[in-house]
Backbone as CSV, one residue per row, in Angstrom:
resi,resn,N_x,N_y,N_z,CA_x,CA_y,CA_z,C_x,C_y,C_z
1,MET,11.448,-34.095,6.289,10.126,-33.509,6.031,10.121,-32.069,6.526
2,ALA,9.516,-31.164,5.738,9.483,-29.746,6.108,8.644,-29.533,7.342
3,ALA,9.061,-28.558,8.138,8.325,-28.246,9.357,7.011,-27.576,9.015
4,ASP,6.009,-27.764,9.869,4.711,-27.106,9.716,4.820,-25.682,10.245
5,THR,4.985,-24.716,9.307,5.211,-23.336,9.729,4.004,-22.753,10.437
6,SER,2.812,-23.308,10.193,1.626,-22.779,10.861,1.652,-23.044,12.351
7,ALA,2.508,-23.998,12.778,2.560,-24.343,14.197,3.794,-23.786,14.885
8,LEU,4.637,-23.061,14.126,5.854,-22.527,14.715,5.575,-21.221,15.439
9,PRO,5.895,-21.136,16.745,5.648,-19.886,17.467,6.727,-18.858,17.172
10,HIS,6.349,-17.615,17.088,7.268,-16.490,16.967,6.561,-15.301,17.590
11,ASP,7.261,-14.604,18.475,6.633,-13.501,19.192,5.390,-13.993,19.938
12,GLY,5.410,-15.285,20.307,4.303,-15.850,21.065,3.091,-16.242,20.245
13,LEU,3.159,-16.102,18.933,2.006,-16.403,18.082,2.375,-17.414,17.005
14,LYS,1.340,-17.950,16.353,1.534,-18.890,15.264,1.392,-18.173,13.927
15,PHE,1.869,-18.842,12.881,1.898,-18.260,11.547,0.506,-17.814,11.089
16,TRP,-0.510,-18.654,11.294,-1.864,-18.317,10.831,-2.428,-17.100,11.572
17,GLN,-1.979,-16.879,12.809,-2.455,-15.719,13.560,-1.894,-14.417,12.982
18,PHE,-0.644,-14.462,12.509,-0.090,-13.295,11.830,-0.852,-13.002,10.542
19,MET,-1.254,-14.050,9.840,-1.993,-13.876,8.589,-3.344,-13.195,8.843
20,ILE,-4.051,-13.644,9.869,-5.355,-13.050,10.179,-5.188,-11.610,10.651
21,ALA,-4.209,-11.380,11.536,-3.974,-10.022,12.032,-3.606,-9.077,10.884
22,GLY,-2.765,-9.547,9.977,-2.378,-8.735,8.834,-3.528,-8.451,7.899
23,SER,-4.370,-9.450,7.686,-5.532,-9.280,6.814,-6.488,-8.233,7.376
24,ILE,-6.761,-8.308,8.667,-7.647,-7.331,9.324,-7.042,-5.930,9.222
25,ALA,-5.741,-5.832,9.474,-5.059,-4.532,9.427,-5.114,-3.921,8.033
26,GLY,-4.865,-4.735,7.013,-4.881,-4.241,5.640,-6.256,-3.762,5.212
27,MET,-7.281,-4.515,5.576,-8.650,-4.117,5.236,-8.995,-2.797,5.921
28,ALA,-8.658,-2.663,7.194,-8.974,-1.439,7.942,-8.260,-0.239,7.330
29,GLU,-7.002,-0.415,6.979,-6.202,0.675,6.414,-6.797,1.187,5.104
30,HIS,-7.035,0.284,4.172,-7.463,0.698,2.835,-8.909,1.164,2.797
31,MET,-9.773,0.545,3.576,-11.172,0.965,3.570,-11.316,2.365,4.182
32,ALA,-10.591,2.620,5.263,-10.713,3.908,5.952,-10.182,5.057,5.106
33,MET,-9.131,4.821,4.341,-8.463,5.900,3.616,-8.760,5.907,2.120
34,PHE,-9.732,5.144,1.694,-9.973,4.985,0.254,-10.277,6.304,-0.462
35,PRO,-11.099,7.213,0.098,-11.361,8.474,-0.615,-10.092,9.259,-0.944
36,VAL,-9.124,9.252,-0.033,-7.868,9.965,-0.283,-7.097,9.284,-1.413
37,ASP,-7.164,7.963,-1.468,-6.501,7.218,-2.537,-7.121,7.552,-3.890
38,THR,-8.444,7.736,-3.933,-9.116,8.115,-5.180,-8.626,9.470,-5.674
39,ILE,-8.485,10.422,-4.762,-7.971,11.750,-5.123,-6.564,11.629,-5.703
40,LYS,-5.713,10.853,-5.047,-4.330,10.666,-5.515,-4.302,10.057,-6.911
41,THR,-5.117,9.028,-7.131,-5.140,8.349,-8.429,-5.530,9.311,-9.539
42,GLN,-6.568,10.106,-9.314,-6.996,11.033,-10.359,-5.937,12.094,-10.641
43,MET,-5.239,12.548,-9.622,-4.187,13.543,-9.832,-3.008,12.960,-10.610
44,GLN,-2.684,11.701,-10.382,-1.520,11.088,-11.006,-1.799,10.579,-12.413
45,ALA,-3.004,10.094,-12.647,-3.291,9.387,-13.893,-3.523,10.313,-15.072
46,LEU,-4.204,11.428,-14.849,-4.610,12.274,-15.964,-3.503,13.249,-16.345
47,SER,-2.507,12.724,-17.023,-1.354,13.547,-17.386,-1.692,14.567,-18.460
48,SER,-2.887,14.422,-19.081,-3.269,15.378,-20.110,-3.723,16.711,-19.512
49,CYS,-4.055,16.723,-18.206,-4.477,17.985,-17.600,-3.243,18.773,-17.166
50,PRO,-3.327,20.121,-17.204,-2.164,20.932,-16.834,-1.703,20.632,-15.417
51,LEU,-0.394,20.668,-15.228,0.162,20.342,-13.917,-0.333,21.303,-12.842
52,ASN,-0.500,22.600,-13.211,-0.907,23.565,-12.204,-2.371,23.413,-11.790
53,SER,-3.131,22.591,-12.543,-4.528,22.355,-12.150,-4.692,21.034,-11.419
54,ALA,-3.603,20.255,-11.338,-3.668,18.949,-10.676,-3.453,19.118,-9.178
55,THR,-4.422,19.750,-8.528,-4.332,19.984,-7.099,-5.370,19.158,-6.367
56,VAL,-5.212,19.064,-5.050,-6.166,18.303,-4.249,-7.566,18.898,-4.381
57,ASN,-7.690,20.216,-4.282,-9.000,20.859,-4.371,-9.642,20.639,-5.730
58,GLN,-8.837,20.724,-6.790,-9.359,20.505,-8.133,-9.858,19.076,-8.296
59,ALA,-9.114,18.121,-7.757,-9.513,16.718,-7.855,-10.802,16.462,-7.072
60,ILE,-10.919,17.043,-5.895,-12.137,16.864,-5.087,-13.345,17.437,-5.814
61,ARG,-13.204,18.658,-6.354,-14.313,19.272,-7.075,-14.705,18.457,-8.299
62,SER,-13.712,17.924,-8.993,-13.969,17.127,-10.188,-14.748,15.860,-9.850
63,ILE,-14.351,15.185,-8.769,-15.035,13.951,-8.357,-16.468,14.243,-7.941
64,LEU,-16.659,15.286,-7.149,-18.013,15.642,-6.696,-18.902,16.039,-7.868
65,LYS,-18.334,16.739,-8.839,-19.117,17.190,-9.987,-19.535,16.034,-10.876
66,SER,-18.640,15.083,-11.106,-18.925,13.987,-12.042,-19.685,12.829,-11.408
67,ASP,-19.394,12.501,-10.152,-19.977,11.293,-9.542,-20.638,11.526,-8.197
68,GLY,-20.523,12.732,-7.642,-21.048,12.960,-6.309,-20.150,12.327,-5.258
69,ALA,-20.636,12.285,-4.037,-19.833,11.755,-2.927,-19.466,10.291,-3.124
70,THR,-20.330,9.535,-3.820,-20.037,8.110,-4.034,-18.829,7.909,-4.944
71,GLY,-18.458,8.954,-5.698,-17.308,8.832,-6.579,-16.012,8.579,-5.840
72,PHE,-15.939,8.995,-4.585,-14.732,8.760,-3.790,-14.540,7.279,-3.464
73,TYR,-15.601,6.489,-3.646,-15.539,5.070,-3.270,-15.617,4.127,-4.464
74,ARG,-15.530,4.663,-5.687,-15.498,3.792,-6.861,-14.247,2.925,-6.805
75,GLY,-14.434,1.622,-6.936,-13.311,0.698,-6.914,-12.999,0.126,-5.550
76,ILE,-13.770,0.509,-4.538,-13.473,0.020,-3.185,-13.676,-1.487,-3.070
77,ALA,-14.600,-2.032,-3.872,-14.829,-3.482,-3.826,-13.589,-4.239,-4.296
78,ALA,-12.915,-3.713,-5.322,-11.693,-4.359,-5.809,-10.616,-4.368,-4.731
79,MET,-10.492,-3.246,-4.025,-9.506,-3.188,-2.947,-9.907,-4.113,-1.810
80,GLY,-11.219,-4.218,-1.539,-11.685,-5.132,-0.502,-11.338,-6.573,-0.812
81,ILE,-11.429,-6.938,-2.098,-11.109,-8.307,-2.519,-9.615,-8.576,-2.409
82,GLY,-8.791,-7.586,-2.780,-7.346,-7.814,-2.829,-6.596,-7.547,-1.550
83,ALA,-7.076,-6.587,-0.746,-6.294,-6.135,0.415,-6.154,-7.206,1.489
84,GLY,-7.222,-7.926,1.771,-7.171,-8.939,2.827,-6.123,-10.005,2.570
85,PRO,-6.225,-10.738,1.436,-5.220,-11.767,1.139,-3.805,-11.199,1.010
86,ALA,-3.679,-10.021,0.373,-2.342,-9.448,0.173,-1.678,-9.101,1.500
87,HIS,-2.442,-8.517,2.419,-1.860,-8.151,3.712,-1.643,-9.364,4.608
88,ALA,-2.433,-10.397,4.420,-2.169,-11.644,5.144,-0.800,-12.186,4.743
89,VAL,-0.533,-12.178,3.429,0.777,-12.606,2.932,1.866,-11.646,3.418
90,TYR,1.589,-10.351,3.333,2.551,-9.305,3.671,3.077,-9.465,5.098
91,PHE,2.169,-9.519,6.073,2.595,-9.551,7.470,3.139,-10.916,7.882
92,SER,2.583,-11.991,7.338,3.086,-13.311,7.723,4.492,-13.535,7.174
93,VAL,4.733,-13.117,5.923,6.086,-13.224,5.364,7.045,-12.311,6.130
94,TYR,6.579,-11.110,6.484,7.415,-10.185,7.250,7.842,-10.796,8.584
95,GLU,6.884,-11.354,9.310,7.209,-11.925,10.625,8.132,-13.133,10.490
96,ALA,7.890,-13.968,9.468,8.738,-15.143,9.270,10.162,-14.732,8.910
97,CYS,10.289,-13.744,8.012,11.615,-13.286,7.603,12.314,-12.517,8.727
98,LYS,11.541,-11.733,9.484,12.139,-11.003,10.607,12.722,-11.979,11.624
99,GLN,12.003,-13.058,11.885,12.495,-14.081,12.807,13.781,-14.705,12.286
100,SER,13.795,-14.984,10.972,14.961,-15.624,10.371,16.164,-14.689,10.320
101,PHE,15.953,-13.460,9.841,17.061,-12.525,9.646,17.627,-11.990,10.954
102,SER,16.801,-11.953,11.995,17.270,-11.404,13.273,17.659,-12.503,14.257
103,GLY,17.722,-13.720,13.784,18.124,-14.827,14.638,17.150,-15.117,15.760
104,GLY,15.867,-14.860,15.514,14.843,-15.127,16.526,14.642,-14.006,17.520
105,ASN,15.365,-12.899,17.354,15.222,-11.766,18.258,14.245,-10.752,17.646
106,PRO,13.002,-10.633,18.162,12.001,-9.751,17.564,12.425,-8.292,17.483
107,SER,13.333,-7.858,18.379,13.791,-6.462,18.355,15.170,-6.358,17.724
108,GLY,15.379,-7.127,16.653,16.672,-7.141,15.989,16.998,-5.835,15.294
109,SER,17.992,-5.869,14.424,18.498,-4.653,13.796,17.519,-4.092,12.776
110,SER,17.688,-2.799,12.467,16.867,-2.154,11.442,17.097,-2.798,10.080
111,ALA,18.314,-3.254,9.824,18.617,-3.906,8.546,17.801,-5.187,8.386
112,ALA,17.655,-5.954,9.475,16.854,-7.173,9.425,15.387,-6.853,9.166
113,HIS,14.888,-5.795,9.817,13.497,-5.399,9.607,13.280,-4.919,8.173
114,ALA,14.232,-4.157,7.636,14.108,-3.656,6.269,14.135,-4.799,5.264
115,ALA,15.062,-5.745,5.444,15.162,-6.888,4.530,13.898,-7.741,4.588
116,ALA,13.364,-7.933,5.786,12.124,-8.692,5.935,10.971,-7.977,5.234
117,GLY,10.952,-6.654,5.341,9.913,-5.871,4.677,9.974,-5.986,3.170
118,VAL,11.181,-5.997,2.606,11.333,-6.140,1.156,10.808,-7.503,0.695
119,CYS,11.162,-8.549,1.396,10.663,-9.887,1.052,9.135,-9.939,1.123
120,ALA,8.587,-9.291,2.141,7.141,-9.285,2.322,6.429,-8.585,1.175
121,THR,6.987,-7.485,0.715,6.302,-6.726,-0.328,6.377,-7.406,-1.685
122,VAL,7.478,-8.099,-1.979,7.583,-8.833,-3.241,6.498,-9.910,-3.306
123,ALA,6.274,-10.591,-2.189,5.247,-11.643,-2.149,3.837,-11.063,-2.205
124,SER,3.574,-10.026,-1.423,2.216,-9.496,-1.348,1.809,-8.753,-2.619
125,ASP,2.768,-8.109,-3.293,2.446,-7.387,-4.523,1.962,-8.320,-5.623
126,ALA,2.471,-9.556,-5.627,1.998,-10.527,-6.618,0.516,-10.832,-6.422
127,VAL,0.053,-10.747,-5.183,-1.356,-11.011,-4.872,-2.225,-9.785,-5.141
128,LEU,-1.720,-8.601,-4.792,-2.533,-7.385,-4.843,-2.566,-6.698,-6.200
129,THR,-1.497,-6.808,-6.994,-1.387,-6.021,-8.221,-2.577,-6.151,-9.174
130,PRO,-3.098,-7.358,-9.473,-4.249,-7.428,-10.391,-5.462,-6.634,-9.906
131,MET,-5.787,-6.722,-8.616,-6.931,-5.972,-8.102,-6.609,-4.478,-7.990
132,ASP,-5.334,-4.138,-7.846,-4.942,-2.736,-7.811,-5.164,-2.100,-9.185
133,VAL,-4.884,-2.855,-10.254,-5.140,-2.371,-11.611,-6.630,-2.082,-11.785
134,VAL,-7.460,-3.015,-11.346,-8.917,-2.839,-11.450,-9.355,-1.633,-10.630
135,LYS,-8.861,-1.532,-9.421,-9.226,-0.424,-8.534,-8.863,0.913,-9.152
136,GLN,-7.654,1.023,-9.689,-7.197,2.280,-10.271,-8.077,2.699,-11.453
137,ARG,-8.432,1.739,-12.298,-9.233,2.063,-13.483,-10.654,2.474,-13.100
138,LEU,-11.178,1.871,-12.067,-12.523,2.245,-11.613,-12.520,3.619,-10.954
139,GLN,-11.396,4.039,-10.407,-11.311,5.336,-9.731,-11.259,6.510,-10.697
140,LEU,-10.917,6.269,-11.951,-10.755,7.356,-12.907,-12.066,8.078,-13.171
141,ARG,-11.977,9.361,-13.405,-13.146,10.153,-13.768,-13.660,9.685,-15.132
142,GLY,-14.946,9.382,-15.202,-15.530,8.891,-16.455,-15.127,7.475,-16.777
143,SER,-14.807,6.665,-15.760,-14.393,5.280,-15.993,-15.433,4.538,-16.831
144,PRO,-14.997,3.808,-17.869,-15.947,3.106,-18.745,-16.447,1.776,-18.183
145,TYR,-15.969,1.398,-17.007,-16.323,0.092,-16.449,-17.479,0.208,-15.454
146,ARG,-18.364,-0.778,-15.488,-19.543,-0.750,-14.618,-19.239,-1.245,-13.209
147,GLY,-18.206,-2.018,-13.057,-17.859,-2.552,-11.750,-16.649,-3.456,-11.847
148,VAL,-16.338,-4.150,-10.749,-15.130,-4.968,-10.672,-15.098,-6.033,-11.756
149,TRP,-16.135,-6.823,-11.846,-16.101,-7.974,-12.757,-16.251,-7.557,-14.211
150,ASP,-16.954,-6.443,-14.469,-17.001,-5.910,-15.827,-15.602,-5.463,-16.247
151,CYS,-14.880,-4.822,-15.335,-13.515,-4.388,-15.623,-12.601,-5.587,-15.867
152,VAL,-12.690,-6.584,-15.000,-11.856,-7.788,-15.159,-12.117,-8.440,-16.510
153,GLY,-13.392,-8.626,-16.849,-13.753,-9.284,-18.101,-13.269,-8.519,-19.320
154,ARG,-13.442,-7.200,-19.313,-13.047,-6.399,-20.470,-11.539,-6.329,-20.625
155,VAL,-10.834,-6.248,-19.516,-9.365,-6.218,-19.592,-8.848,-7.532,-20.165
156,VAL,-9.398,-8.646,-19.714,-8.975,-9.962,-20.219,-9.246,-10.070,-21.714
157,ARG,-10.448,-9.643,-22.146,-10.808,-9.757,-23.565,-10.022,-8.797,-24.447
158,GLU,-9.836,-7.570,-23.981,-9.246,-6.530,-24.827,-7.727,-6.429,-24.719
159,GLU,-7.171,-6.785,-23.560,-5.736,-6.575,-23.354,-4.982,-7.829,-22.934
160,GLY,-5.707,-8.852,-22.517,-5.063,-10.083,-22.082,-4.711,-10.075,-20.593
161,ILE,-4.416,-11.260,-20.064,-4.098,-11.419,-18.641,-2.887,-10.579,-18.241
162,GLY,-1.955,-10.428,-19.174,-0.727,-9.699,-18.863,-0.966,-8.271,-18.434
163,ALA,-2.118,-7.674,-18.824,-2.405,-6.285,-18.456,-2.529,-6.119,-16.947
164,PHE,-2.911,-7.194,-16.254,-3.044,-7.111,-14.798,-1.685,-7.039,-14.102
165,PHE,-0.624,-7.414,-14.823,0.704,-7.444,-14.211,1.694,-6.501,-14.895
166,VAL,1.180,-5.612,-15.770,2.075,-4.721,-16.499,2.842,-3.807,-15.553
167,SER,2.273,-3.534,-14.390,2.934,-2.639,-13.436,3.621,-3.389,-12.295
168,TYR,3.659,-4.722,-12.350,4.204,-5.480,-11.214,5.675,-5.140,-10.957
169,ARG,6.456,-5.080,-12.031,7.882,-4.766,-11.861,8.054,-3.384,-11.228
170,THR,7.299,-2.400,-11.736,7.383,-1.052,-11.173,6.902,-1.029,-9.733
171,THR,5.847,-1.792,-9.462,5.307,-1.852,-8.096,6.341,-2.398,-7.127
172,VAL,7.030,-3.457,-7.530,8.063,-4.045,-6.666,9.231,-3.081,-6.492
173,VAL,9.651,-2.443,-7.608,10.752,-1.481,-7.535,10.383,-0.322,-6.609
174,MET,9.094,0.074,-6.622,8.636,1.147,-5.730,8.499,0.655,-4.297
175,ASN,7.831,-0.477,-4.132,7.493,-0.928,-2.791,8.652,-1.535,-2.026
176,ALA,9.687,-1.988,-2.730,10.859,-2.506,-2.007,11.499,-1.401,-1.166
177,PRO,11.878,-0.243,-1.764,12.410,0.837,-0.917,11.348,1.415,0.016
178,PHE,10.084,1.485,-0.456,9.017,1.988,0.417,8.923,1.152,1.685
179,THR,8.903,-0.167,1.495,8.745,-1.060,2.638,9.985,-1.072,3.511
180,ALA,11.166,-1.014,2.884,12.405,-0.984,3.666,12.430,0.249,4.565
181,VAL,12.116,1.419,3.987,12.072,2.653,4.776,10.973,2.577,5.825
182,HIS,9.806,2.052,5.415,8.646,1.996,6.296,8.910,1.135,7.536
183,PHE,9.330,-0.096,7.310,9.526,-1.010,8.428,10.687,-0.577,9.323
184,ALA,11.803,-0.169,8.697,12.944,0.256,9.501,12.592,1.485,10.335
185,THR,11.868,2.443,9.721,11.462,3.648,10.444,10.469,3.316,11.544
186,TYR,9.521,2.423,11.228,8.506,2.050,12.218,9.150,1.415,13.448
187,GLU,10.003,0.435,13.225,10.624,-0.262,14.347,11.521,0.688,15.156
188,ALA,12.264,1.560,14.463,13.141,2.505,15.152,12.324,3.537,15.933
189,ALA,11.254,4.053,15.292,10.406,5.042,15.966,9.695,4.422,17.160
190,LYS,9.257,3.183,17.021,8.570,2.505,18.118,9.515,2.322,19.309
191,ARG,10.750,1.894,19.034,11.718,1.739,20.125,12.029,3.075,20.776
192,GLY,12.193,4.118,19.939,12.500,5.439,20.468,11.386,5.989,21.333
193,LEU,10.145,5.816,20.886,9.004,6.311,21.655,8.848,5.564,22.971
194,MET,9.096,4.265,22.947,8.970,3.476,24.175,10.114,3.760,25.143
195,ASP,11.283,4.150,24.595,12.415,4.486,25.460,12.200,5.817,26.175
196,VAL,11.404,6.704,25.547,11.139,8.007,26.153,10.432,7.848,27.485
197,SER,9.471,6.905,27.519,8.695,6.696,28.743,8.465,5.203,28.954
198,PRO,9.531,4.464,29.286,9.413,3.008,29.397,8.445,2.559,30.478
199,GLU,8.283,3.353,31.535,7.405,2.924,32.629,5.933,2.937,32.230
200,SER,5.587,3.752,31.208,4.192,3.808,30.779,4.003,3.247,29.380
201,ALA,4.998,2.507,28.903,4.930,1.982,27.533,3.735,1.079,27.325
202,GLY,3.433,0.252,28.335,2.294,-0.653,28.208,0.984,0.096,28.105
203,GLU,0.832,1.169,28.892,-0.403,1.937,28.889,-0.579,2.734,27.596
204,GLU,0.521,3.153,26.986,0.457,4.011,25.812,0.777,3.257,24.527
205,LYS,0.610,1.926,24.541,1.045,1.128,23.407,0.332,1.514,22.116
206,PHE,-0.976,1.774,22.197,-1.724,2.153,21.002,-1.168,3.439,20.401
207,VAL,-0.907,4.429,21.255,-0.370,5.712,20.787,1.003,5.516,20.163
208,VAL,1.815,4.670,20.767,3.160,4.406,20.253,3.083,3.801,18.859
209,HIS,2.258,2.747,18.691,2.137,2.090,17.384,1.579,3.044,16.336
210,ALA,0.561,3.821,16.698,-0.059,4.743,15.748,0.921,5.844,15.331
211,THR,1.642,6.409,16.298,2.583,7.489,16.003,3.753,6.992,15.163
212,ALA,4.328,5.865,15.557,5.443,5.297,14.796,4.999,4.927,13.384
213,GLY,3.794,4.379,13.247,3.276,4.026,11.934,3.070,5.244,11.054
214,ALA,2.547,6.321,11.627,2.307,7.545,10.863,3.613,8.144,10.353
215,VAL,4.631,8.197,11.213,5.937,8.725,10.817,6.536,7.871,9.696
216,ALA,6.468,6.560,9.858,7.023,5.648,8.860,6.288,5.770,7.531
217,GLY,4.964,5.846,7.582,4.177,5.940,6.360,4.435,7.220,5.596
218,ALA,4.503,8.338,6.300,4.724,9.631,5.644,6.096,9.679,4.979
219,LEU,7.135,9.233,5.673,8.491,9.267,5.123,8.618,8.361,3.900
220,ALA,8.113,7.139,4.019,8.208,6.190,2.906,7.416,6.676,1.696
221,ALA,6.253,7.286,1.931,5.421,7.785,0.835,6.112,8.915,0.086
222,ALA,6.724,9.837,0.820,7.392,10.979,0.188,8.548,10.521,-0.692
223,VAL,9.325,9.557,-0.209,10.513,9.092,-0.927,10.152,8.404,-2.237
224,THR,9.020,7.699,-2.282,8.696,6.842,-3.427,7.587,7.388,-4.329
225,THR,7.191,8.643,-4.156,6.124,9.202,-4.985,6.391,9.106,-6.494
226,PRO,7.599,9.423,-6.996,7.809,9.317,-8.454,7.488,7.935,-9.019
227,LEU,7.878,6.895,-8.320,7.584,5.548,-8.800,6.094,5.230,-8.706
228,ASP,5.407,5.833,-7.748,3.965,5.634,-7.641,3.247,6.284,-8.817
229,VAL,3.734,7.437,-9.269,3.170,8.087,-10.456,3.347,7.187,-11.673
230,VAL,4.524,6.602,-11.821,4.800,5.682,-12.932,3.855,4.486,-12.870
231,LYS,3.697,3.913,-11.696,2.815,2.752,-11.525,1.380,3.081,-11.926
232,THR,0.871,4.217,-11.452,-0.506,4.604,-11.755,-0.705,4.785,-13.251
233,GLN,0.240,5.443,-13.909,0.076,5.677,-15.341,0.192,4.392,-16.146
234,LEU,1.006,3.452,-15.700,1.071,2.159,-16.374,-0.243,1.391,-16.223
235,GLN,-0.820,1.429,-15.032,-2.042,0.675,-14.781,-3.246,1.254,-15.510
236,CYS,-3.245,2.569,-15.736,-4.395,3.247,-16.335,-4.176,3.609,-17.797
237,GLN,-3.086,3.151,-18.393,-2.766,3.571,-19.756,-3.870,3.197,-20.731
238,GLY,-4.183,4.154,-21.606,-5.193,3.920,-22.628,-6.623,4.078,-22.157
239,VAL,-6.838,4.395,-20.871,-8.184,4.538,-20.326,-8.427,5.993,-19.949
240,CYS,-9.579,6.533,-20.336,-9.979,7.901,-19.960,-8.934,8.956,-20.327
241,GLY,-8.313,8.798,-21.479,-7.361,9.801,-21.941,-5.955,9.649,-21.421
242,CYS,-5.678,8.618,-20.666,-4.317,8.404,-20.162,-3.398,7.961,-21.296
243,ASP,-2.136,8.348,-21.207,-1.154,7.971,-22.225,-0.986,6.465,-22.294
244,ARG,-0.633,5.972,-23.499,-0.262,4.572,-23.652,1.233,4.511,-23.949
245,PHE,1.920,3.550,-23.346,3.374,3.483,-23.443,3.801,2.267,-24.255
246,GLU,4.841,2.466,-25.069,5.279,1.409,-25.973,5.909,0.235,-25.227
247,SER,6.895,0.538,-24.394,7.638,-0.548,-23.756,7.121,-0.881,-22.361
248,GLY,6.503,0.088,-21.706,6.044,-0.152,-20.348,7.160,-0.150,-19.329
249,SER,8.354,0.307,-19.733,9.472,0.354,-18.796,9.383,1.612,-17.950
250,ILE,10.025,1.582,-16.793,10.047,2.743,-15.908,10.690,3.928,-16.616
251,GLN,11.759,3.663,-17.365,12.469,4.732,-18.076,11.575,5.375,-19.129
252,ASP,10.808,4.565,-19.855,9.911,5.066,-20.895,8.841,5.981,-20.291
253,VAL,8.229,5.530,-19.196,7.164,6.306,-18.561,7.734,7.590,-17.962
254,CYS,8.862,7.491,-17.270,9.487,8.683,-16.686,9.826,9.707,-17.761
255,GLY,10.357,9.223,-18.900,10.712,10.123,-19.981,9.507,10.859,-20.531
256,THR,8.381,10.139,-20.679,7.151,10.761,-21.172,6.639,11.816,-20.201
257,ILE,6.664,11.490,-18.921,6.186,12.432,-17.900,7.050,13.691,-17.868
258,VAL,8.371,13.504,-17.908,9.288,14.649,-17.842,9.147,15.532,-19.069
259,ARG,8.969,14.932,-20.253,8.804,15.726,-21.478,7.538,16.578,-21.419
260,LYS,6.474,16.047,-20.831,5.199,16.766,-20.803,5.097,17.753,-19.651
261,ASP,5.607,17.372,-18.486,5.387,18.168,-17.271,6.662,18.605,-16.572
262,GLY,7.811,18.177,-17.075,9.046,18.434,-16.353,9.180,17.482,-15.175
263,TYR,10.238,17.648,-14.418,10.466,16.740,-13.291,9.393,16.877,-12.213
264,ALA,8.723,18.023,-12.168,7.641,18.194,-11.193,6.501,17.220,-11.448
265,GLY,6.367,16.761,-12.703,5.320,15.794,-13.026,5.479,14.475,-12.300
266,LEU,6.711,14.147,-11.906,6.964,12.900,-11.177,6.489,12.979,-9.726
267,MET,6.129,14.190,-9.293,5.647,14.351,-7.919,4.142,14.603,-7.867
268,ARG,3.437,14.343,-8.980,1.979,14.491,-8.982,1.377,13.654,-7.859
269,GLY,0.479,14.260,-7.112,-0.239,13.522,-6.077,0.555,13.279,-4.812
270,TRP,1.699,13.986,-4.635,2.518,13.717,-3.449,1.779,14.049,-2.151
271,MET,0.963,15.124,-2.191,0.285,15.514,-0.962,-0.765,14.487,-0.524
272,PRO,-1.710,14.089,-1.408,-2.658,13.056,-0.959,-1.986,11.715,-0.684
273,ARG,-0.866,11.442,-1.350,-0.150,10.183,-1.057,0.355,10.181,0.378
274,ILE,0.944,11.301,0.812,1.400,11.392,2.195,0.212,11.423,3.156
275,LEU,-0.833,12.181,2.760,-2.037,12.241,3.596,-2.718,10.889,3.705
276,PHE,-2.516,10.033,2.692,-3.040,8.664,2.749,-2.180,7.791,3.653
277,HIS,-0.884,7.776,3.389,-0.021,6.786,4.037,0.261,7.075,5.504
278,ALA,0.287,8.334,5.914,0.550,8.615,7.327,-0.567,8.059,8.220
279,PRO,-1.835,8.456,8.025,-2.888,7.862,8.851,-3.139,6.396,8.526
280,ALA,-2.965,6.000,7.254,-3.189,4.600,6.893,-2.219,3.688,7.631
281,ALA,-0.953,4.102,7.684,0.038,3.298,8.405,-0.270,3.269,9.895
282,ALA,-0.733,4.411,10.434,-1.119,4.439,11.854,-2.265,3.475,12.113
283,ILE,-3.271,3.483,11.236,-4.414,2.572,11.368,-3.957,1.125,11.223
284,CYS,-3.127,0.885,10.206,-2.687,-0.477,9.908,-1.883,-1.080,11.059
285,TRP,-0.858,-0.336,11.519,-0.003,-0.874,12.572,-0.732,-1.013,13.903
286,SER,-1.554,-0.028,14.252,-2.263,-0.130,15.526,-3.288,-1.266,15.484
287,THR,-3.957,-1.454,14.327,-4.905,-2.568,14.178,-4.162,-3.903,14.227
288,TYR,-3.026,-3.962,13.539,-2.233,-5.194,13.519,-1.753,-5.566,14.917
289,GLU,-1.225,-4.594,15.640,-0.736,-4.873,16.993,-1.895,-5.201,17.936
290,ALA,-3.067,-4.567,17.721,-4.236,-4.882,18.548,-4.699,-6.312,18.300
291,ALA,-4.683,-6.731,17.035,-5.071,-8.110,16.706,-4.080,-9.102,17.302
292,LYS,-2.787,-8.765,17.249,-1.783,-9.629,17.876,-2.005,-9.712,19.381
293,ALA,-2.323,-8.571,19.997,-2.574,-8.565,21.440,-3.786,-9.430,21.785
294,PHE,-4.802,-9.389,20.924,-5.991,-10.226,21.139,-5.614,-11.710,21.100
295,PHE,-4.793,-12.084,20.110,-4.378,-13.487,20.009,-3.503,-13.889,21.197
296,HIS,-2.632,-12.960,21.654,-1.837,-13.232,22.852,-2.751,-13.506,24.043
297,HIS,-3.763,-12.666,24.192,-4.679,-12.790,25.340,-5.441,-14.114,25.286
298,THR,-5.983,-14.434,24.117,-6.768,-15.663,23.991,-5.889,-16.903,24.142
299,THR,-4.634,-16.822,23.649,-3.720,-17.962,23.772,-3.314,-18.193,25.211
300,ASN,-3.033,-17.117,25.921,-2.578,-17.234,27.312,-3.701,-17.600,28.274
301,SER,-4.949,-17.287,27.860,-6.076,-17.567,28.766,-6.646,-18.954,28.571
302,THR,-6.121,-19.701,27.596,-6.623,-21.062,27.375,-5.675,-22.076,27.947
């Protein structure tokens, strides 16, 4: 009979505690940084606008002009619905795989952390991708959808269920290296920061997690921006003037982008993407570690 994984301790916690901590962390990350994500989406999706006008300032002015300040939060409900469950899966799978790949040693090798991160993202992307499609379409300037459920209903009727997963392959191809770089960098940076001042590591734990998370998020975001542009254009194709692609393959989308904008088009939105992921990762990791610390405290005090 299979073991009850919810009762298996790892790092002093149970499986369900990692799920709750991850869910809280994911919600905090995406809700706090959502306006920056809206700017990135608009810069990446509207390939019909000239590349030299696709700047952060231009995107901000466009959003304020068309929707006002509330325009920065269009689609936040979709992310709220998807982020919690997806991050619960993300962190719980990560912790389970990290335990397995590192032989039960939480401070195992960077390769073990990277491999665990890849497994985590493949699982969590299956949960998040449908709501990410809805979120992206609602973020577009002049979006034709009234809200989350109107978007879901119209996509199902007009494009079929498959439209929610048209970008899943690209998302996994993007997030596998993103997560590998992110987790390996985070764990390495965290160890390095704690080694600098081991005597005060306990007192500065929040700063360590936030700093290591920010470094990991920025590096991973910069490396994977081209694939993020491909993902955004696949998810928004045919809406608000976005291109529609015949095959939906990464090669097809990349070829279209390069023909229209050159290779620089693959880096659309790189600045807000980094500005999103650096603080978002800091928020996510520090919230996640704080939630774990809370569970440690409550477990040890009972």
